[in-house]
N, C-alpha and C positions, 0 to 999 in steps of 0.2 A: 504494499499500499505505500502511497505518496504521501510524504510528510506534509509537503506543502497544501497537500488538499484535507487532509487531516486537519491541519491548521485553520484553514479556511474555514471548513465545517464547522469548529468549535468556536471561531471567531463569530461566524453567525450566529451560532445559537446563543453564546453570550450578547450578542448586541440585541437579540429579540426579546430573550428574558430583560434585559435593561430596559428595553421600550416598553414592555409591557408594564414593569414596574412603575415607571415614569407615566405611563398613562393611568394607572390607576392613581397615582398621588396628585395627577391633574385634576382627574374627575374629584376626588375628594376636596382638593382646594374649591373647584368650581360650585360643589353643593355647599361648601360652607359659606362661600361668598353669595350665593343666591338665598341661603337662610338669613344671613345678616342683611340683606338688602330688604328680604321682605319684612323682617323686624320694623325695620328704619321706614318702611311704607306704612305699616300697620300704626306705627308711633305716629307719623305725620297724620294720618286720617283721624286718629283719635283727638289730635290738636285742633282740628276744625271745629269752627263755632257750629252750634245748632243750627237746623235747618229751619228757615223762617215758617211762620204757619201757612198752611196750603191756602190759596186762592180760593174764592167763592166760585162755585160751578154751577149753583143753583140758586133760586131766589130772586127778590128784587134789587138786592143790596150787594153791591160789589160786582155784578155781572154785566153791567151797562156803560158805557163810557158816552159821556156828553162831549159831544165834538163842537158843540157852539159856546162853551164855556170859555 
């Protein structure tokens, strides 16, 4: 068996294992970043002031506009 071929196979296998580990670490970091971003968005949404009361949709008050005023 050729030594160069054996070294090439070993180097390829090592590089692939190293790439898989790096991919797993990158995915873990991405998940943590998304969790932090979701938490920050939830905090911002909670900080918003309460919504104003809904406008009238029926009845004589608040449903008509006097355009001549």
